[in-house]
N, C-alpha and C positions, 0 to 999 in steps of 0.2 A: 626603863631600867637605868642604872647608872653606867656611864661610859667608863670602862676600866681596861687596862692593858691585859688582854687575855690571849691574843694571837701573837705568839713568839716567832720571830723571823719575818714578820710582815710589818710594813710594806716591803716589797722586794721586786726585783726584775729577773725574769728567767727567759730562757730561749727554748724553742722546740723546732725540730726539723719538719719541713713540709712533707706531706704524704705519710706522716706518722700513723701507724696502725692504732687501733683502739687499745687503750690500756697503757700507753707509753707514759711514764712518769715525767711530769713537767717541773714540779717543785714540791718540796717537803717542808712542813712547818709543824709547830707544836702549839698546844693549847694549855695555858696555865689557869688553874682554878683556885678559888679561895679556900683556905683551910676550913672555913665554915661549911663549905659545900661538900657534904658527905656523899652525895650521889653523882657528882661530876658535872657533866654538861647537860643542860636541859634541851638546848637546840644545837644540834651538831653543826659544825662549820658548813656553811652553804653559800654557793655563789648566787647572790641575790640580784646581781645586775652585771652587765658587761658592756663595754664600749669598744667597738661596735657590738651590737647584740649578736650573740652566737650561742649555739648549744654544743660547740666542739669540745668543751671541757666540763669535767665534773670532779668532785672531791670524794676520795675513798679513804677509809681509816686503815692505819697500819698497826693500831693497838697502842695502849698506854698513852692516850691523848696525843698520838702522833698521826698526822694526816698528810696526804699527798694529793696534788692536783694532777690528774691524768687526762689523756685525750679520749674522747668518746668514739671517734671514727665516723661520726655523722653530724656535720659533714666532714669529709677528709680535707685537711688543711692543704691549700694550694697557694704557693708563694706568688704565682703569676696572675691569678684571678681573684684572690681574696685579700683582705687587709693584711698589712705586714705586722700589726701589733694589736693586742687586745688587753684592755684594762678590766680585770675581774675584781668585783667588790665582794669580799668574803665576810660573812656575818656569823657571830657565834654568841651564845648566851648560856651562863651556867645556872645552877639551880637556885643560887641566891638572888638572881635577877640582874646580875652584872652582864653587860653586853660589850661587844667590841666589833668594829667594822674597819677592815684594812683593804688595801688595794694591792693586787699582784699583777704586775705588767708582764705579759707573755709576748715575746717577740718571735715571729716565724722566720726561720732562716731558710735560704734558698738551697735546693739540692738538685744536682744535675739528674734529670729524668731521661728515660729512654724516649727516643722519637716514637711518634704514634702515626699509624695510617689513618687516613680519613676516607670518607666515601664508602663504596661497596667493599673495598679490601679490608676495611676495619671490622666488618661483621661476617664476611664469608669468603670462600674461595671464588675468585672471579673467573668466569668462563669466557674465553675469547674465541671467536670463530673467524677463520681466515679462508677465503676461497682460494682453491688451487689456481695457479696461473697469475695470482695477483703480484705485481712487481713490489720490490722492497719499499716499505712505507711504515709510517707510525701506526701501530695497531692498538696502543693503549697508553694512557697518561696516568702514572702513579701519583697519587696525592698523599703526601706525608708532611708532617710538621714536627718541629722540636719545641717543647714547652718553653725552652730558654731562647727561642728564636735564633738558634745557632744554624750555621750552614750545614746542610746534610749531604752525605755522599751515598749514591745508589750503586748497587752491585747485584749481579744475578748468578745463580748456580743451577746447573753445571755450565761451565764456560764453553763447552763444545757445541752447544745448541746454536742454531742459525738465528740468534736474536742478540741484540745488544741494548743496553740501557744508557741513556745520556745523563749528564749532570742534572738536567731539569726533571728527570724521572720519566721521560718519554721512552717507551719501548718500541724499537724498530725491528722489523724483519730484515734479514740480510740476504735473502735469496727468493727466487720465484719457486714456489712449491709445486711439486708434481705428486698428486695423490697416489698415483699408481706406483711411484718409485720411492717416495719419501715416507718418513714416519708420519702416522696419522694423528698422533697426539703428543704434546709436550707439556711437561710440568716444570715450571720455572719458580725457583725460590728467590724472591725479591727481598734484598736486605738493604735497610736504610740505617746509616751510622752517623752519630754526631762526632764532633771533634774530640771528645773524651773517650771515644771507643764504645759508647753504649749504642746498641743497635736493636732493631726489631725486624722480624722476617715474616713474610706472608707468601702464600703460594698462588701462582697464576697458572690456570689451565688453558692451554692453547690447542684448539682442535682445527685440523685442516679439513675443509669441506670439499667433497668431491663434486665436480661439475662435469657436464657432458662435453668433454673436449678431446676424447680419444676416438680413433677410427676403429670400428670393429674389424676383425681379421678372421679368415677361415682357418679352422683347425683340421679340416679334412685335407689330407695330403695327396690322396689319389686324384690323378687328373685324367686318366684314360680308363674307359670302361668298355666292355664288350657285351653285346647282347645279340641273341639270334633274331632274325627277322620274324615277322608275323606274330609278335607278342600281343597278348590280349590287352585291351585297354585297362589302365590302372596298374599295370605291372610296375613295380618299383625298380628303377634303374640305379639310383644312388641316393644316399642320405647325406645331404650337405649340412655340415655343422660349422658354427662360427662362434666367436667370443668377443665381447665388448669389454675392454679394460676398465671402463667406467663402472661396470657392474660389480667390481670387486670379486667377492667369492660367491655372490648370489647368481642364480641362473639369469642369463641375459635374455632380454625380450627384444628379439631382432626380427626384421622383415626381409624376406627373400623374394627375389623376382628374377625373371629372365629378361635380359635387355631387349632383344629383338623377338618379335612374335615367332613362335616356332610351331610348325604344323605337326610335329611328332611328339613333343614333350611339353610338360607344364610342371611347375614347382609349387608346393604348398607354401603360402607366404609366411606361415607361422612355424612350421616344423622343418622346412627345407627339404622335404622328400620330393625327389624328381621322379615323375611317373610318365608312362606312355599314354598319350591322349589321341594318337592317330595311327592309322595302319602303316606299318613299315614293311614295304615290299622291296627286298634286295634285288629282285630280278627286273624291276621297272626303273625307268629313268626318274630322277637323276641318280638314285643310289646304285644303279647298275654300273655307272661310270665312277661315282664318288661315294664309296660306302662309309666314309668317315663324316660324322656330323659334329660340328663345333657349336658348343652352347656357352654363352657368357652369363654366369650367375652373379647376381648383385646382392649384397647384403648391406642393410642400413639400419641405424638404431632408431629411426622414426620414419613414418611414411613421408616421402618428399624431403627428408633431412639432408643436411650437407655432409654428414659423416657416413661414408659408404666405402665398401671395397668390392672389387670385382675379381672373378677368377674364371678362366676359360678351361672348360673340360672338353675332352674329345670322346665321343661315343662311336665305337666301331661296330657296324652292323655285319654280323656273320650270316652267310648263306646257309640255308637248310634245304634238304631234298624234299621240296613240297610240290614239285611239278612232275607229272607223268610224261613219258616220251610221246611224241605225236608224229604221225606219218602222213604225208600228203603226196599222192593220193593214198587212201587207205584200201583201195581196191585196184588190183592190177590185172590187166588182160595181156597175155603174152602168147605169141604163136611160135610153135616149134615144129620143125620137119620131123616126119616119122623116120625111123631107123637111125636117129641120132645115137651116137656112141655114148657109152657111159662116161660120165665126168664132164659132159658138155655144160658150160656155164649158161644159165638162163637169166638170172636177175640178181642185181646187187641191192638189197633192201636198205643198207645203211645210208645210201645216198638220198633216200627219201624220208628218213626219220631223224629227229633231233629232240634234245631235252633242253629247255630254256634256263634251267638252273645255272647260275653264274659259276659256282665253284666246280672245277673239273671233277672233284670227287663225288659231286651230286648229279652231274649230267651224264654219267656213264650208264649205258643200258646194253642188253644182249638179246639175242633171238633164240627162243627155245620153243619146244612144244609143237613141232611140225606134226600136223595131223590132217585127217580128212580122207576123202575117197581117193585111192591110188597114191597115198602118201609114201608107199613103199617103193615107188619108182623115183622118188626125189629125196634129196637130203640137203642139209645145210653144212657147208664146209666147216664153219666154226660158229660158235655162239656170238663172237664179237663182229665178225665180218658181215654176216647176214647174206652170204653168197649162196644162191640156190642153184644146185647142179643136178643133173640126171644121174641116176645110179644104174638104170637099165635102159636099153634101147626099146623103142616102141615100134610095133609093126602092126598096122591095121589088119593086115591079112592073117596074122598069126591067130590060130584058134584060141591061143591062150588069152588073147585080148579081144573079147567079144564086141568089137566095134565101139569101144569107148573113145569119145572124142574130147570130152571136157572133164578135167580133174578139179575138184574143189579142195583147196588146201587152206589151212589156217596156220598162222605163226604167232606165237606170243612174244611181244616185245615188253621187256620189263627192266627196271633198274636192278643194279646189283643188290644182293641181299643186304638187309640191314635189320637191326633190332629196333622194335617199336616199344617204347615205354609209354604206358598209359597212366595218366594221372586223372582221377575223377574228382572234379570239383562240383559240389552241389550248389547251383546258382539259385538264389531266392526267386520265388515266383509269387507275384502279387495275386493271391487267391481270394481275399476277403474284401468286402465293401466296408467303408466306414459306417459306424452305427452311432447315432446320437443317443445321449443318455435319456432323453425324453423325445417322444414323437412330436410334441409341440411345447412351446414355452410361452409364458404369459408374464409380462412385466407391467407393473403399475407405476406410472411416472407422473408426478405433479407437473403442471404446465409451466411452472416458473423454474424448473430445473435449469441450471446454468448450461450454456453451450459447452460441449467438450466433456460433460460429466458421463461417467459410466452408469448405465441403467440396468445392466445384467450381463450374464455370461452364458454362452452355450458351450457344450462339450461333446466331442465325438471321439471314438476309439475304433480301431480295427484289430482283428486277431492275428494279423501277420506278425512274423518274427524274423528279423528284428522289427520293432515298431516303426510304422511308416510315419513320415512327417505329414501332418494334416494341415491343410490351408483352408481358412474360412473366408467366405465372401457372401455378399448379399446379391442375389440374382433377380429378385423381383420384390416389388412393394416399396413402401416408404417414401414415395414421391408426393409432392404437393404442387400447387399451382405455380409457385415461385421457384421451387427447387426440384431437381431431378430425384434426389434422395437426401433426406435430412438425417439419415442414420449412417453410421460407419462401424464396421466390425474389424477388430484386430485380426490380421491374417493368421497370426500364430497362437494367440491366447483365446480368441473367441469373445473378447469383451465387446459389448455393443455400446456405442456412444452416440450422442446426438450432436449434429452439426449445425442445427438451426433451432431457433426458439419454437417450442411447441405452443399450440393455441387450441384450447379445448373448444372455444366457440367456433372454430373452423373445422377441426377434425378431432373426433373423440377417440378414434381407434385407428391404429396403423397395423397392417398385417404384412409381415415380411417373410420372404422365402430365403432361408439361409442355406448355403451349400457348403459341405465339407468334402474336400478332395485330397486324395493321397497321390496325386499326379496321374493316376490311371483310372481309378474308380471314384465315383462321387455318390453322395447321399444328401438329401435335403430334409429340412425340418421347418415347421411353421413357427414364427415368432409373432405373438400378438402384443402390441404395446398399447396399453390402455392409458389414455391421457386423463389424469385426475384434475377436476376443476379446482382452481384456486382463484380467490378474489384478486385478480391482477388487472382488472379493467377499471378505469376511472369513470365516474358519472360524467356524462356529456349533456350539457344543458343548452337550451335554445330559448332566447338569445343569450349568448355569452357576454355580450356587451350591449348596454342600452343607455341612452341619454334622454332626459326629459326635464320639463319645468313644472313646478307646482306653485300655487299661490300660498302666501304666508298664512292665510286664514283658512286653509283646508281643515275640514273637521276631522277629529280623532276617529279612528276606525275605518276611514275611507280607504278603499282599494285604489292606490295611487295610479291615476291614469289607466285603471283597469289592467295594470301590468301583471303578468303571470309568466313564470318560467316553467318549462317542461323539460324533464331530465330523463335520460335513458342510461342504462348500464347493462352491458352485454352479459354480465355474470352475476347480477344481483336482482332481487325481487324489488318491485317499485315501492313496497312498504318499508324497505330498508333505508330509504333516503332520510337524511336529517339536515335541516337548513339552519344556518346561523351566520350572522354578519360578523366577520372577524376584525375588520378594520373600517374606520371612517364613520361609524355610527355614533357621532358625538351626541351626548345626552340621551342616547337610546331613543331617538325619535321614530325609528323605523323597525319593523319586524316583519316576519313572514308567517303567513297563515295558510295551511297548517305548517307547523315547524318541523313535523316529522310524520312518517307513515304514508306518504303519497309521492307520486312522481310529478305532481304539479303543486305549485304554491304561489300565493298572491302576496304582493308587497303592500303592507298596511302601515298607515301612519299611526304610531303608538302613542304619541304625546304631542301637545301643541307646541308651536314655536313661541319663544319668549325672548324677543329682541329688545323690548322696552326696558326690562330690568337688567339687561346685560348678560343674562344667563346664556343666551345663544349669540354667537358672533359670526358663525360660518354661514355664508349664503350659498355655498356650493359644497355638496357632500359627495364624496367618492367612496362608494361602498364596495368592499371586497367580500363577496358572499361565498362561503364554503359549503359544499354539498358533500356529505360523507355517506357511505353505505353501511353504517354500523348501527342503525336504529334497532334492528332485530337481535343484536348481540347483547348478552348480559355484561355487567361490569367486569366479571372475571374473564369472559371470552374476549373482550376488547383488548385485554393486555396480551393475549396470545395470537389472535387472528390478525390477518393482513387486512388493513383498512385503506381504502383509496378515497381520494378527495378531488372533487371537481371545483372549478372556480367560475364565478360570474362577476363581472365588474359593472357597477351602475354609477352613472353620473347624474346627480339631481341638483337642479338650480332652483332656489327658492325665490319667487318673485316678490319683492318687497311691496308693501302697501303703505302709503300712496305713491310710491315712486312710479313714474311713467316709464315704461320699458319701451324703448324705441329700438327695434331690432336693426342691427347693422350687418347681419349676415342673411343670405337668402333663406327663406323659410323652407321647411320640408315637412312632409307628412309621413308618419310611420304607421303603416297598416299592419296590425297584428292579427293573424288568423287564429281564431280560438275554436277548439272543438271539444265539446263536453263528452267525456267518456265515463261510462259507469262500469265499475269493477264489481264483480260478484263478491269479492272479498270485503268491499266497503258496505256491508249490509246495514251498518249502523247509521249511515248518512240519512236515509229517509226518516228513520226514527227520530234522530236529533232534530231534523228540520220540522217535523210535525210537532214535537214537544215544544220547540222554541216558538212556533206560531201560536200555539195555545197559550203559552205564558205571555206573549206579546198582546194577544187579544184581552186577556185578563187585566194586564197592566193598563191598557187603553181604557177599559171599562172603569177601572178604579179611578183613573185621572178624570174621566167625565163626571163621576160621582163627586169628586172633590171640587171640580169647577162649579157644579150646580149648587153645592153647599156654600161656596164662597159668594156666589151671586145672591143667594137667598139671604145671607147675613149682611152683605153690603147694602143691598137695596131693601131696607126694612119696610114692613107694612105700615101704612099710615091710616089713621082712623079719622074720618071726617066728624064734623060737629054733630051730625045726626047719628054718629056711631056706625055708619056703613063702612066696612073695610074695603080698601082698594090697593091692589099691587102697584108698587111705585117704580115700575120699569122706566116710564117716560122720564121721571125725575132723575133716575140714575144715569140715563144716557145723556140727558141735557145738562146735568151738573158737571160733566166732564167736558173740557174744552175740545172742540173739534178743530183740528189744525189742517189746513190745506197746504200741502207742500208740492212745489214743482221740483221734482228730482232732477238734479244737474249731474251729468256724467262728465267728470273732469279728468279722467285717466283712460288710457287704452293699452291693450296688450294682445299678444297672439296666443290663441289656444294651442297647446302643444300636441293635441290629438288630431284636430281637424285642420289646423293651420290658418283658420279664419281669425280676423281681428274682432275684438269685442271691447266695449266701453264699460267703465265702472265708476261708481261714486266713491271717492277716497274716504268719506266719513261713514256712510251707511253700508258700503260694500255692495250696493245694488248693481246689477250687470244687465247689459243688453248687447245684442249683436250690432256691430257698426254698419250703418248703411253706406253704400258706396257713394263717395263724393261729399259726404257730410263732414264739415270741419268739427274739430274738437271744441266743446263748449267750455267757456271760462268758468271757473268756480267762484260764484258770488259769496258775499257775506250773508250768511243765513241767520235771520233773527226770528226766533220762535217765541211767541207770546202766548202764554196760557193764563186764563183767568177764570175764576169761579166766583160769581157774585151772588149775593143774597141780600135780603133786606137789611141785614145788619153789618156787612163788611165786604172787603175785597181781598183777592189773593192774586199775586203777579209772579210770573217766573219767566226769565229771559236767558237765551243761550245763543251765543254768537260763534260763528266759525269763520275766521278770516281766510280769505283765499290766498294761496301761495302764488297765484298768477298775476295779481294786481297790487299796486301800492296801497298802503293803508289809508291814504287820503282820498282814494277814489273807489272805495269799497261800496258796492251796492247792497242794498238791504232788501230782503224778501220778507215782507210782513204778512203774517197770517191773521186774517180778520176772523175774529171769533164771534160766534153768535152769542147773544146774551143768554145766560142760563135762566132757566125757568125758576119762578119763585117757589120757594119751598112751601109745603103745605103747613097750614097752621097746626101746631101741635107736634112738629118734627123735633126729635130729641137732640140732633146734632146742631151745634152752633155754626154760623158761617165760617168762623175762623178754623174750626176743626175740619169742616168739609173742604176748605181750600188747601189745608195742609195735606189731607188725604189724597186729593187730586194731584198735588205737587209731587208726592212720593210715587204715585202710580206712573206719572209721566216720566220721572227719572228712571224708574225700572224699565219702562218701555224703551227709552233711549239706549239704556245699557244693553238690552236684548238686541236692539237694532244694530248696535256697533259690533256685537260679538258674532253675529251671523249675517250672511248676505241677505239683503232685503229683496223682496220680489219686485219685478219691474212693473209697478202699477202706481197710479196716482191716488193720493188720499183725499 
């Protein structure tokens, strides 16, 4: 479009105050349009760009082509953190296509802002905890800042609180607080003010934490108590109470005790109740002389704690009339002359009687009830004195006294009258025996249950009221060879726990006798613990370590040195064993047969060694054989059942060929005892052996048939001139070169089974036992010459094997002289050249077979 002056009042410069709210007007301008523009503005005035870029401004219409620039409030303008000036490019276009672009410069002016709190005080009321007894110190640092970086002033309200705030904003306590005396919580209003008087206020909550620093004190004021003697055991003498200031308004948990051991009293450590625990006899020493008992009661806020108080109380023992009068002697014999006058004193009974009660009011007694034959002739002067006097004279000659010489009198001696108060207390009597909920218990426990585990609970009750406390114990059973008892029962709950590891293979069942006692009566019950078998035993194999040597040319399928491992597992079937080599079986040369289902397995060479191509590089194999007892488990059961693994370590040294092995360590002979066992469960073994034998015989017969067919085709029938057929066996044998070889044994080694030395040929592999004293033969250069001649041609083949023992210049040659081949029959279909090539090929095949397998010790 065409650039035309449309924005009236622009360009211009305006100001706006920081922190302005949304909608604050910054600048007002007008838009002029062409008279040809009937519809006014096509594109309203728009801020198309700003420098720096911001969204803090927008344009709003005031009507009649008048517009104003206002703040958006997002973001809020901040003089301290944002640019101080913004250049706003305002664009407009009318309906005729005319456009205009002007710049409005907005300058942000600084405004004094309130100080702001930072950190936790900016977002919440901060809780401060101060331990009582803490000396005055800094308890909090207020973090505040002024947007204009002015110096701030801190103050707190109310001023009467024991706290002050420094110029740096650090709040200090001004006293050592006592939780029991001081206020528990303080609310401080912290105000921060800038130089212009603008301020911000936040609240600080300070809580005083109670600690155990106060000594408990007795609230019981009474210090002297009186009790009668001969109180029954358990009688309450006093109820001591105390208070711990640290416990605030909650009940105190205190511990009471008597300082010195007391033979008469004890105190409940939790309740403070003082009770009688021994007989109190006021009439016996030492209470007869000192009836006052002093008891020092101690209260503390924790057992063995440092905060404690003591109080001495005095218990006065009052005497009661609990002893009858006693007279010594109790029988008196007195002589009196006849004709004694009335009123004559005969006997003073009080001198012979006494009452041991201490209190005089309790040791008074009197004499009453004079009775008996002739008691009318005697009398007691008074009940207190006990003086016996005559009331009438006695005259033996008087007919009124018919010769009576002896009078039998009785006198009752008794205390003064007193009232007896009877209080009847029903004392509980233990009448019933404990009864178990079952006559016998049976618990099934896996043998791998952890020591200390609870395996069951027994329960007993009795009908006594209140219920008796029943104690459980094991009185018989549960012992093993190593432990007196491998079970333990909770004395209070009856939970039965194991103290040692259970072993199903040793003991499958334990029978315990459990006793329940209420301190007087007992009852017993039988507890049967069935030990459940779990696969927790590892297979144990013999031998678990073995070391031997094998030749590099050992044939595949050979049972290596006849080695066999035999395994046992105390809790698994022999068919559950599975054998596999976990480590060391490089290139999988070794395997075990059978690999599963038997407790014996043989080590088999699974594949040939191949050192020539570099496939094999290890000469020593250390095999880690794992024997697991999971062969009879399905794949699903293996994930849930416990599986144990035994290990066997084998060290196998491969004897290189033709390397001469000269042992540097003393030889040894390992003798393995083998015992063939037949298991009825292995019914399939004879069947498999018989079937395999039949198949082997069939294979041998088939190979014989193939051999006969080959001989028949190789040695064809020749027809003579007269037409008579003749089988050509002689020609076939003579057409092949017969080579006579003197086998040379140029290496020696020790047999790992017998320990004897043997010699071997490094090329053919032939072996023989070494004769004692025979030196090692040098390996000569062997030259083998094979020839097949006929009337028409010759064939020659040579093979040389240089000895590693001698220089090449001094090699010896062993020449095999061949017998001339017989002339072929006239009319033979093969030419001499074809016959020579055929013999050449057969000889090479024969040499390859000789190198691949040990040759027999015989001369050709």
